[in-house]
C-alpha positions as CSV (number, residue, x, y, z in Angstrom):
1,M,-59.4,43.3,-6.7
2,A,-58.9,47.0,-5.9
3,R,-57.6,48.0,-2.6
4,P,-59.8,50.3,-0.5
5,K,-58.4,53.8,-0.1
6,N,-57.0,54.9,3.2
7,P,-58.7,58.3,4.0
8,E,-55.6,59.4,5.9
9,T,-53.3,59.1,2.9
10,A,-55.7,59.9,0.1
11,Q,-54.9,63.1,-1.7
12,P,-57.7,65.7,-2.2
13,A,-59.2,65.6,-5.7
14,R,-57.8,68.2,-8.1
15,R,-60.1,70.8,-9.5
16,T,-59.9,71.4,-13.3
17,L,-59.9,75.1,-14.1
18,R,-61.4,76.5,-17.2
19,R,-59.3,78.8,-19.2
20,R,-60.9,82.2,-19.3
21,S,-61.2,84.1,-22.5
22,T,-59.2,87.3,-22.6
23,D,-59.7,90.4,-24.7
24,A,-56.3,89.8,-26.3
25,E,-57.4,86.7,-28.1
26,P,-58.5,87.3,-31.6
27,D,-62.1,86.5,-32.6
28,V,-61.4,83.9,-35.3
29,P,-64.2,81.6,-36.5
30,L,-63.3,78.0,-35.8
31,D,-64.8,76.7,-39.0
32,R,-62.2,78.6,-41.1
33,P,-58.7,77.2,-41.4
34,N,-56.1,79.7,-40.3
35,F,-53.2,78.6,-42.5
36,V,-51.4,80.4,-45.2
37,D,-48.5,79.0,-47.2
38,P,-45.2,80.4,-45.9
39,E,-44.3,81.6,-49.5
40,Q,-47.6,83.4,-49.8
41,R,-47.1,85.1,-46.5
42,A,-43.6,86.2,-47.4
43,G,-44.9,87.6,-50.7
44,L,-47.6,89.6,-48.8
45,I,-45.0,90.9,-46.4
46,A,-42.6,91.9,-49.2
47,R,-45.4,93.7,-51.0
48,A,-46.5,95.6,-47.9
49,A,-42.8,96.5,-47.1
50,Y,-42.3,97.8,-50.6
51,F,-45.3,100.1,-50.3
52,R,-44.1,101.3,-46.9
53,A,-40.7,102.1,-48.5
54,M,-42.4,103.8,-51.4
55,E,-44.4,106.1,-49.1
56,R,-41.0,107.2,-47.5
57,G,-39.5,107.8,-51.0
58,F,-37.2,104.7,-50.7
59,E,-35.0,106.5,-48.2
60,P,-32.3,104.0,-47.2
61,G,-31.7,102.7,-43.7
62,H,-35.3,101.7,-42.9
63,E,-35.5,98.3,-44.5
64,L,-35.7,96.3,-41.4
65,A,-38.3,98.6,-39.8
66,D,-40.4,98.4,-43.0
67,W,-40.2,94.6,-43.0
68,L,-41.1,94.2,-39.4
69,A,-44.0,96.6,-39.6
70,A,-45.2,94.9,-42.7
71,E,-44.9,91.5,-41.1
72,A,-47.0,92.7,-38.1
73,Q,-49.6,94.2,-40.4
74,V,-49.9,91.1,-42.6
75,D,-50.1,88.8,-39.6
76,A,-52.8,90.9,-38.0
77,E,-54.8,91.0,-41.3
78,L,-54.4,87.2,-41.7
79,L,-55.7,86.6,-38.2
80,R,-58.7,88.9,-38.8
81,G,-59.3,87.3,-42.2
82,T,-59.2,90.6,-44.0
83,V,-56.5,89.8,-46.5
84,D,-56.7,87.6,-49.6
85,A,-53.6,85.4,-49.5
86,T,-54.1,84.2,-53.1
87,S,-53.5,87.7,-54.4
88,A,-49.7,87.7,-53.5
């Protein structure tokens, strides 16, 4: 049998807070899976980095910057769903 609660020692009920949506969260439809094979993603990044280097005339010393910029671009496009991962 359950013991009656003592009102003097009972803790107040905790409120559950809803997480508010922020503008920083991407608008991704929930019915679409958001997964790309890591090898496909790396191929997309390599291709984007190559084109960035080509636009610069393949000037040496910017490889890391090209890769990081291409990575950010590909990830953003994948989140928006504006890139075809099967074309890599």
